[in-house]
PQR file of N, CA, C, O and H, with PARSE charges and radii, in Angstrom:
ATOM      1  N   MET A   1     136.029  67.436  94.026 -0.4000 1.5000
ATOM      2  CA  MET A   1     134.899  67.978  94.759 -0.0000 2.0000
ATOM      3  C   MET A   1     133.881  66.879  94.993  0.5500 1.7000
ATOM      4  O   MET A   1     133.436  66.236  94.042 -0.5500 1.4000
ATOM      5  N   TYR A   2     133.510  66.655  96.232 -0.4000 1.5000
ATOM      6  CA  TYR A   2     132.517  65.641  96.564 -0.0000 2.0000
ATOM      7  C   TYR A   2     131.173  66.310  96.795  0.5500 1.7000
ATOM      8  O   TYR A   2     131.065  67.246  97.587 -0.5500 1.4000
ATOM      9  H   TYR A   2     133.872  67.177  97.005  0.4000 1.0000
ATOM     10  N   VAL A   3     130.160  65.832  96.107 -0.4000 1.5000
ATOM     11  CA  VAL A   3     128.802  66.332  96.295 -0.0000 2.0000
ATOM     12  C   VAL A   3     127.952  65.152  96.717  0.5500 1.7000
ATOM     13  O   VAL A   3     127.924  64.121  96.045 -0.5500 1.4000
ATOM     14  H   VAL A   3     130.248  65.071  95.464  0.4000 1.0000
ATOM     15  N   GLU A   4     127.265  65.306  97.825 -0.4000 1.5000
ATOM     16  CA  GLU A   4     126.429  64.221  98.331 -0.0000 2.0000
ATOM     17  C   GLU A   4     125.218  64.027  97.429  0.5500 1.7000
ATOM     18  O   GLU A   4     124.530  64.990  97.092 -0.5500 1.4000
ATOM     19  H   GLU A   4     127.287  66.144  98.371  0.4000 1.0000
ATOM     20  N   LYS A   5     124.961  62.791  97.041 -0.4000 1.5000
ATOM     21  CA  LYS A   5     123.837  62.465  96.179 -0.0000 2.0000
ATOM     22  C   LYS A   5     122.567  62.378  97.021  0.5500 1.7000
ATOM     23  O   LYS A   5     122.541  61.710  98.055 -0.5500 1.4000
ATOM     24  H   LYS A   5     125.520  62.009  97.314  0.4000 1.0000
ATOM     25  N   VAL A   6     121.529  63.050  96.575 -0.4000 1.5000
ATOM     26  CA  VAL A   6     120.248  63.047  97.270 -0.0000 2.0000
ATOM     27  C   VAL A   6     119.406  61.895  96.733  0.5500 1.7000
ATOM     28  O   VAL A   6     119.382  61.648  95.527 -0.5500 1.4000
ATOM     29  H   VAL A   6     121.550  63.592  95.735  0.4000 1.0000
ATOM     30  N   ASP A   7     118.730  61.205  97.609 -0.4000 1.5000
ATOM     31  CA  ASP A   7     117.833  60.123  97.206 -0.0000 2.0000
ATOM     32  C   ASP A   7     116.529  60.744  96.719  0.5500 1.7000
ATOM     33  O   ASP A   7     115.633  61.018  97.518 -0.5500 1.4000
ATOM     34  H   ASP A   7     118.750  61.406  98.589  0.4000 1.0000
ATOM     35  N   ILE A   8     116.418  60.969  95.393 -0.4000 1.5000
ATOM     36  CA  ILE A   8     115.233  61.626  94.868 -0.0000 2.0000
ATOM     37  C   ILE A   8     113.991  60.761  94.987  0.5500 1.7000
ATOM     38  O   ILE A   8     112.874  61.261  94.861 -0.5500 1.4000
ATOM     39  H   ILE A   8     117.146  60.746  94.744  0.4000 1.0000
ATOM     40  N   GLY A   9     114.170  59.478  95.228 -0.4000 1.5000
ATOM     41  CA  GLY A   9     113.020  58.600  95.454 -0.0000 2.0000
ATOM     42  C   GLY A   9     112.326  58.892  96.770  0.5500 1.7000
ATOM     43  O   GLY A   9     111.160  58.541  96.950 -0.5500 1.4000
ATOM     44  H   GLY A   9     115.077  59.071  95.331  0.4000 1.0000
ATOM     45  N   SER A  10     113.040  59.538  97.702 -0.4000 1.5000
ATOM     46  CA  SER A  10     112.443  59.843  98.998 -0.0000 2.0000
ATOM     47  C   SER A  10     111.665  61.160  98.976  0.5500 1.7000
ATOM     48  O   SER A  10     110.996  61.500  99.952 -0.5500 1.4000
ATOM     49  H   SER A  10     113.987  59.823  97.556  0.4000 1.0000
ATOM     50  N   VAL A  11     111.750  61.900  97.876 -0.4000 1.5000
ATOM     51  CA  VAL A  11     111.025  63.162  97.722 -0.0000 2.0000
ATOM     52  C   VAL A  11     109.721  62.866  96.992  0.5500 1.7000
ATOM     53  O   VAL A  11     109.629  61.896  96.241 -0.5500 1.4000
ATOM     54  H   VAL A  11     112.294  61.624  97.083  0.4000 1.0000
ATOM     55  N   ASN A  12     108.731  63.693  97.213 -0.4000 1.5000
ATOM     56  CA  ASN A  12     107.415  63.442  96.639 -0.0000 2.0000
ATOM     57  C   ASN A  12     107.320  63.918  95.181  0.5500 1.7000
ATOM     58  O   ASN A  12     106.558  64.831  94.865 -0.5500 1.4000
ATOM     59  H   ASN A  12     108.806  64.482  97.823  0.4000 1.0000
ATOM     60  N   PHE A  13     108.110  63.279  94.296 -0.4000 1.5000
ATOM     61  CA  PHE A  13     108.050  63.546  92.865 -0.0000 2.0000
ATOM     62  C   PHE A  13     107.356  62.374  92.186  0.5500 1.7000
ATOM     63  O   PHE A  13     107.378  61.253  92.694 -0.5500 1.4000
ATOM     64  H   PHE A  13     108.729  62.537  94.553  0.4000 1.0000
ATOM     65  N   SER A  14     106.740  62.636  91.033 -0.4000 1.5000
ATOM     66  CA  SER A  14     106.162  61.541  90.258 -0.0000 2.0000
ATOM     67  C   SER A  14     107.293  60.709  89.662  0.5500 1.7000
ATOM     68  O   SER A  14     108.429  61.171  89.561 -0.5500 1.4000
ATOM     69  H   SER A  14     106.722  63.546  90.620  0.4000 1.0000
ATOM     70  N   LYS A  15     106.977  59.494  89.274 -0.4000 1.5000
ATOM     71  CA  LYS A  15     107.986  58.615  88.665 -0.0000 2.0000
ATOM     72  C   LYS A  15     108.518  59.223  87.370  0.5500 1.7000
ATOM     73  O   LYS A  15     109.698  59.075  87.052 -0.5500 1.4000
ATOM     74  H   LYS A  15     106.054  59.118  89.356  0.4000 1.0000
ATOM     75  N   LYS A  16     107.660  59.898  86.630 -0.4000 1.5000
ATOM     76  CA  LYS A  16     108.069  60.529  85.375 -0.0000 2.0000
ATOM     77  C   LYS A  16     109.085  61.644  85.641  0.5500 1.7000
ATOM     78  O   LYS A  16     110.081  61.761  84.928 -0.5500 1.4000
ATOM     79  H   LYS A  16     106.701  60.018  86.888  0.4000 1.0000
ATOM     80  N   THR A  17     108.830  62.460  86.667 -0.4000 1.5000
ATOM     81  CA  THR A  17     109.757  63.533  87.017 -0.0000 2.0000
ATOM     82  C   THR A  17     111.093  62.965  87.463  0.5500 1.7000
ATOM     83  O   THR A  17     112.143  63.473  87.069 -0.5500 1.4000
ATOM     84  H   THR A  17     108.021  62.365  87.246  0.4000 1.0000
ATOM     85  N   ILE A  18     111.070  61.920  88.278 -0.4000 1.5000
ATOM     86  CA  ILE A  18     112.303  61.266  88.718 -0.0000 2.0000
ATOM     87  C   ILE A  18     113.083  60.746  87.520  0.5500 1.7000
ATOM     88  O   ILE A  18     114.304  60.890  87.457 -0.5500 1.4000
ATOM     89  H   ILE A  18     110.217  61.507  88.599  0.4000 1.0000
ATOM     90  N   HIS A  19     112.381  60.144  86.573 -0.4000 1.5000
ATOM     91  CA  HIS A  19     113.040  59.641  85.362 -0.0000 2.0000
ATOM     92  C   HIS A  19     113.700  60.790  84.590  0.5500 1.7000
ATOM     93  O   HIS A  19     114.823  60.643  84.109 -0.5500 1.4000
ATOM     94  H   HIS A  19     111.389  60.027  86.623  0.4000 1.0000
ATOM     95  N   HIS A  20     113.013  61.925  84.467 -0.4000 1.5000
ATOM     96  CA  HIS A  20     113.576  63.074  83.764 -0.0000 2.0000
ATOM     97  C   HIS A  20     114.817  63.606  84.485  0.5500 1.7000
ATOM     98  O   HIS A  20     115.806  63.952  83.839 -0.5500 1.4000
ATOM     99  H   HIS A  20     112.100  62.044  84.858  0.4000 1.0000
ATOM    100  N   ILE A  21     114.773  63.674  85.803 -0.4000 1.5000
ATOM    101  CA  ILE A  21     115.926  64.143  86.580 -0.0000 2.0000
ATOM    102  C   ILE A  21     117.111  63.217  86.358  0.5500 1.7000
ATOM    103  O   ILE A  21     118.228  63.682  86.133 -0.5500 1.4000
ATOM    104  H   ILE A  21     113.969  63.394  86.329  0.4000 1.0000
ATOM    105  N   GLU A  22     116.878  61.917  86.419 -0.4000 1.5000
ATOM    106  CA  GLU A  22     117.963  60.946  86.225 -0.0000 2.0000
ATOM    107  C   GLU A  22     118.538  61.046  84.815  0.5500 1.7000
ATOM    108  O   GLU A  22     119.752  60.970  84.629 -0.5500 1.4000
ATOM    109  H   GLU A  22     115.970  61.539  86.602  0.4000 1.0000
ATOM    110  N   THR A  23     117.666  61.217  83.825 -0.4000 1.5000
ATOM    111  CA  THR A  23     118.109  61.351  82.435 -0.0000 2.0000
ATOM    112  C   THR A  23     118.983  62.595  82.260  0.5500 1.7000
ATOM    113  O   THR A  23     120.029  62.540  81.614 -0.5500 1.4000
ATOM    114  H   THR A  23     116.679  61.278  83.976  0.4000 1.0000
ATOM    115  N   LEU A  24     118.547  63.712  82.839 -0.4000 1.5000
ATOM    116  CA  LEU A  24     119.332  64.952  82.754 -0.0000 2.0000
ATOM    117  C   LEU A  24     120.684  64.800  83.432  0.5500 1.7000
ATOM    118  O   LEU A  24     121.701  65.253  82.906 -0.5500 1.4000
ATOM    119  H   LEU A  24     117.697  63.757  83.364  0.4000 1.0000
ATOM    120  N   PHE A  25     120.698  64.169  84.588 -0.4000 1.5000
ATOM    121  CA  PHE A  25     121.958  64.000  85.307 -0.0000 2.0000
ATOM    122  C   PHE A  25     122.909  63.088  84.544  0.5500 1.7000
ATOM    123  O   PHE A  25     124.109  63.355  84.484 -0.5500 1.4000
ATOM    124  H   PHE A  25     119.872  63.801  85.015  0.4000 1.0000
ATOM    125  N   GLU A  26     122.386  62.017  83.962 -0.4000 1.5000
ATOM    126  CA  GLU A  26     123.231  61.113  83.182 -0.0000 2.0000
ATOM    127  C   GLU A  26     123.858  61.842  81.997  0.5500 1.7000
ATOM    128  O   GLU A  26     125.017  61.599  81.659 -0.5500 1.4000
ATOM    129  H   GLU A  26     121.411  61.800  84.011  0.4000 1.0000
ATOM    130  N   GLU A  27     123.103  62.727  81.373 -0.4000 1.5000
ATOM    131  CA  GLU A  27     123.597  63.447  80.199 -0.0000 2.0000
ATOM    132  C   GLU A  27     124.543  64.588  80.561  0.5500 1.7000
ATOM    133  O   GLU A  27     125.575  64.755  79.911 -0.5500 1.4000
ATOM    134  H   GLU A  27     122.162  62.924  81.648  0.4000 1.0000
ATOM    135  N   PHE A  28     124.216  65.376  81.582 -0.4000 1.5000
ATOM    136  CA  PHE A  28     124.944  66.600  81.875 -0.0000 2.0000
ATOM    137  C   PHE A  28     125.820  66.532  83.118  0.5500 1.7000
ATOM    138  O   PHE A  28     126.775  67.300  83.227 -0.5500 1.4000
ATOM    139  H   PHE A  28     123.377  65.240  82.110  0.4000 1.0000
ATOM    140  N   GLY A  29     125.530  65.646  84.051 -0.4000 1.5000
ATOM    141  CA  GLY A  29     126.346  65.512  85.249 -0.0000 2.0000
ATOM    142  C   GLY A  29     126.410  66.786  86.063  0.5500 1.7000
ATOM    143  O   GLY A  29     125.493  67.607  86.031 -0.5500 1.4000
ATOM    144  H   GLY A  29     124.753  65.022  83.963  0.4000 1.0000
ATOM    145  N   TYR A  30     127.515  66.944  86.800 -0.4000 1.5000
ATOM    146  CA  TYR A  30     127.696  68.095  87.679 -0.0000 2.0000
ATOM    147  C   TYR A  30     128.360  69.279  86.988  0.5500 1.7000
ATOM    148  O   TYR A  30     128.180  70.419  87.416 -0.5500 1.4000
ATOM    149  H   TYR A  30     128.259  66.277  86.826  0.4000 1.0000
ATOM    150  N   ASN A  31     129.121  69.032  85.934 -0.4000 1.5000
ATOM    151  CA  ASN A  31     130.026  70.055  85.414 -0.0000 2.0000
ATOM    152  C   ASN A  31     129.641  70.638  84.066  0.5500 1.7000
ATOM    153  O   ASN A  31     130.478  71.244  83.397 -0.5500 1.4000
ATOM    154  H   ASN A  31     129.268  68.106  85.587  0.4000 1.0000
ATOM    155  N   GLN A  32     128.398  70.468  83.657 -0.4000 1.5000
ATOM    156  CA  GLN A  32     127.995  71.006  82.364 -0.0000 2.0000
ATOM    157  C   GLN A  32     126.756  71.866  82.535  0.5500 1.7000
ATOM    158  O   GLN A  32     125.802  71.483  83.212 -0.5500 1.4000
ATOM    159  H   GLN A  32     127.718  69.975  84.201  0.4000 1.0000
ATOM    160  N   VAL A  33     126.787  73.032  81.912 -0.4000 1.5000
ATOM    161  CA  VAL A  33     125.647  73.942  81.956 -0.0000 2.0000
ATOM    162  C   VAL A  33     124.679  73.538  80.852  0.5500 1.7000
ATOM    163  O   VAL A  33     125.097  73.198  79.745 -0.5500 1.4000
ATOM    164  H   VAL A  33     127.562  73.344  81.362  0.4000 1.0000
ATOM    165  N   PHE A  34     123.384  73.578  81.156 -0.4000 1.5000
ATOM    166  CA  PHE A  34     122.375  73.263  80.143 -0.0000 2.0000
ATOM    167  C   PHE A  34     121.197  74.207  80.315  0.5500 1.7000
ATOM    168  O   PHE A  34     120.988  74.780  81.384 -0.5500 1.4000
ATOM    169  H   PHE A  34     123.044  73.855  82.055  0.4000 1.0000
ATOM    170  N   GLY A  35     120.444  74.353  79.256 -0.4000 1.5000
ATOM    171  CA  GLY A  35     119.319  75.287  79.273 -0.0000 2.0000
ATOM    172  C   GLY A  35     118.009  74.604  78.942  0.5500 1.7000
ATOM    173  O   GLY A  35     117.922  73.383  78.810 -0.5500 1.4000
ATOM    174  H   GLY A  35     120.614  73.887  78.388  0.4000 1.0000
ATOM    175  N   ARG A  36     117.004  75.433  78.814 -0.4000 1.5000
ATOM    176  CA  ARG A  36     115.649  74.948  78.561 -0.0000 2.0000
ATOM    177  C   ARG A  36     115.562  74.105  77.288  0.5500 1.7000
ATOM    178  O   ARG A  36     114.938  73.044  77.284 -0.5500 1.4000
ATOM    179  H   ARG A  36     117.074  76.425  78.922  0.4000 1.0000
ATOM    180  N   GLU A  37     116.184  74.574  76.217 -0.4000 1.5000
ATOM    181  CA  GLU A  37     116.131  73.846  74.955 -0.0000 2.0000
ATOM    182  C   GLU A  37     116.789  72.468  75.075  0.5500 1.7000
ATOM    183  O   GLU A  37     116.301  71.492  74.504 -0.5500 1.4000
ATOM    184  H   GLU A  37     116.692  75.435  76.219  0.4000 1.0000
ATOM    185  N   ASP A  38     117.900  72.392  75.821 -0.4000 1.5000
ATOM    186  CA  ASP A  38     118.570  71.109  76.047 -0.0000 2.0000
ATOM    187  C   ASP A  38     117.634  70.135  76.767  0.5500 1.7000
ATOM    188  O   ASP A  38     117.541  68.961  76.410 -0.5500 1.4000
ATOM    189  H   ASP A  38     118.296  73.185  76.284  0.4000 1.0000
ATOM    190  N   VAL A  39     116.949  70.647  77.782 -0.4000 1.5000
ATOM    191  CA  VAL A  39     116.013  69.814  78.548 -0.0000 2.0000
ATOM    192  C   VAL A  39     114.874  69.351  77.648  0.5500 1.7000
ATOM    193  O   VAL A  39     114.512  68.175  77.656 -0.5500 1.4000
ATOM    194  H   VAL A  39     117.025  71.601  78.073  0.4000 1.0000
ATOM    195  N   MET A  40     114.318  70.259  76.884 -0.4000 1.5000
ATOM    196  CA  MET A  40     113.209  69.908  75.995 -0.0000 2.0000
ATOM    197  C   MET A  40     113.608  68.831  74.995  0.5500 1.7000
ATOM    198  O   MET A  40     112.857  67.885  74.758 -0.5500 1.4000
ATOM    199  H   MET A  40     114.612  71.215  76.877  0.4000 1.0000
ATOM    200  N   ASP A  41     114.790  68.979  74.412 -0.4000 1.5000
ATOM    201  CA  ASP A  41     115.263  67.991  73.432 -0.0000 2.0000
ATOM    202  C   ASP A  41     115.515  66.631  74.085  0.5500 1.7000
ATOM    203  O   ASP A  41     115.155  65.595  73.525 -0.5500 1.4000
ATOM    204  H   ASP A  41     115.400  69.748  74.605  0.4000 1.0000
ATOM    205  N   LEU A  42     116.122  66.634  75.244 -0.4000 1.5000
ATOM    206  CA  LEU A  42     116.518  65.388  75.884 -0.0000 2.0000
ATOM    207  C   LEU A  42     115.343  64.582  76.416  0.5500 1.7000
ATOM    208  O   LEU A  42     115.298  63.365  76.237 -0.5500 1.4000
ATOM    209  H   LEU A  42     116.415  67.475  75.698  0.4000 1.0000
ATOM    210  N   VAL A  43     114.394  65.241  77.065 -0.4000 1.5000
ATOM    211  CA  VAL A  43     113.281  64.496  77.666 -0.0000 2.0000
ATOM    212  C   VAL A  43     112.029  64.516  76.815  0.5500 1.7000
ATOM    213  O   VAL A  43     111.009  63.941  77.195 -0.5500 1.4000
ATOM    214  H   VAL A  43     114.431  66.230  77.210  0.4000 1.0000
ATOM    215  N   GLY A  44     112.096  65.178  75.660 -0.4000 1.5000
ATOM    216  CA  GLY A  44     110.988  65.134  74.708 -0.0000 2.0000
ATOM    217  C   GLY A  44     109.800  65.986  75.090  0.5500 1.7000
ATOM    218  O   GLY A  44     108.656  65.626  74.812 -0.5500 1.4000
ATOM    219  H   GLY A  44     112.925  65.646  75.351  0.4000 1.0000
ATOM    220  N   LEU A  45     110.063  67.112  75.724 -0.4000 1.5000
ATOM    221  CA  LEU A  45     108.951  68.023  76.080 -0.0000 2.0000
ATOM    222  C   LEU A  45     108.790  69.098  75.039  0.5500 1.7000
ATOM    223  O   LEU A  45     107.912  69.952  75.164 -0.5500 1.4000
ATOM    224  H   LEU A  45     110.992  67.405  75.949  0.4000 1.0000
TER
END
């Protein structure tokens, strides 16, 4: 399955938000389900 990658740098997100998105994608990718607790643990919120 091919999914086109979106250039998140072209969207009006803060650098911190972009970093969190990249961190989540690196950890979970396309094929893993994750929840709020996973996000909180991974990005330190």
